[in-house]
N, C-alpha and C positions, 0 to 999 in steps of 0.2 A: 475573602477567603484567600488561603495562602496560598503560594506558587504551585505547592504538590498538591493540593486540592485541585486548585484549577487544571493542573495535568492532567488529574486522576479523573475527573469531570469530562475533558477535554478524549480520554482515551475511549471512554464509555458511550460517549457520541459515536465514535469512529467507529465503537462495533454494532450501535445500532446500524450504521447508515451501512453497513459492509453487508449485514444479515440482509438487510432491506435488499442491496443490491443484487445478494445473490436470490432472494426469489424473486426479483425481475428478470432474472436470467438460466430461471430452473431448469430451460431448454436449450442450455448449448454450456460450452468447457469453462466459462467464465461464472457459471457458479460455485466450483470448486476455488478458483483463485481466490472469490469475495469471500468465502469459507474461510479459506486459509488464514484471509490478512484480517477479519474480524476477530479468529481465534490469537492471533499476533497481538493484536490489538489489546482484547480481557488479557493475556501475560502480561501488555505492557502496566497496564491500569493497577495488578496484582503487586508487581514490583513496586509502585510508587507508594500502594497501601501498606504495603511491606515494609518501607521504608521509614514513611511517615509514623508510623507503629510500633516503630522497632523491632521486627522481626525479622530474623534471619533469611535471607533470599540468596538464590543461585541466578547469575547474569547466563544464558545457556542459550547456543544458537541451537533452534533446535532441528534446524532446514524447512521449517515452513515454506518462507519464502522461494526457496532454491525448488519445491515441491513446485510451488505454482508458478514459478517461472520455466519449469519443466512443460509444463501444462502448452504452453505456447506453441514451443519448439520438437514436441513428442508428436503432437494430434496430427497426423495426413489431412483431415476437414476440419483445422479448425478454424481458419481464415472464412468458410465457406458455412458456417455455423453460426458464426456473430452476424446478425442484424443491429443495421443504425436502425434505433427507434429513436423518431423525431424529437430532439432534445436531449439526448444523449451522450454524444459527444461533448454539450455543455455542463450536464450534470456530472462528467468524469474532468472535467477541466475545475469544477467546483470544487471535486476532492481533493485535483492539485493544490491547490489553493489553500484547503486544510492541510494535506502533509507538508506544505512551506510553511504555514503555521506551525507544524507543531518542533518541526527544525530549529527555525528560530527561534520557539520559544527555550527547544531542550539546548540551545547555544549561550544562548542569555542566563540562563540557569547554573551551564557548567561556568560561564565565565563571570559570574557571582558566585559560586561558589567553594568554601575552604576545605570544604570534608571533603576526603579523598574517596571516601566510600560512595557519596551522591554524585561526583564528579564523573564514576566510573558508570554510575549508572546512565547520566545522562547522553557519556559517550556513546556507549551501548544503543539507549533510545534513538541517538541522530542516525546510527547508522543502519538500524531498524524502519526508522522514517525514510529514510534517502531510499533504502532500497523497494519501501513501498511506490513511492514517489515515481521511481523507474518504472516500476511494474503499469502505474494507471499511465503512465507518458508511452508503450508498450500497444496498450489498449487505445489509445488516441490513435497511432499509429496506424496499427491496426484496422481500424475504423474509417480513418478518412486516407487510405491507402488506396480504395474503388473510389477513390472520389478526385485522385490526383494524377492517378495514372493510368494511361489512356495510350495504348500501343500495338502496332501489329505482331502480332504473337510469333511470325515468320520472322521479323527482324531485329525487334527490340532484346536492350540489355536488361537483364533482370536481377533485383539486388534479394541477393538468399538467402538474407537475416532480415527481418525488420527492426 
């Protein structure tokens, strides 16, 4: 399997994983976050397939990740709707590992490539995967917050953003 085929498979595995996470979170705002991430992974796979098949493609930022991030900070009751299912945080840490694996792969492919168009693809994918990584880190922080933060509501100093 060549590197592009491997990257396509990795992106399609990400689509399946994020769609599965969306189904597990149908009752809260994470559903939309995971659906957006699955859509991004499918777009990444299509870009890679087009490059492999020498079909013209466009690298554009359609704002999916920004919409996903906005879900975190615009929903007033976001924190109260997300429940920590046993093993959920560990599952999200596995996602971080997968996203890191993607970032590392694309950095290696970037360094190994002499084709300027291919290099642009890998730079784009690195940026996208780094944004996914940040979103998952935010989810973990929100879930961990309830375990790590105990204070008196009357006297505590609160962090406004997570």
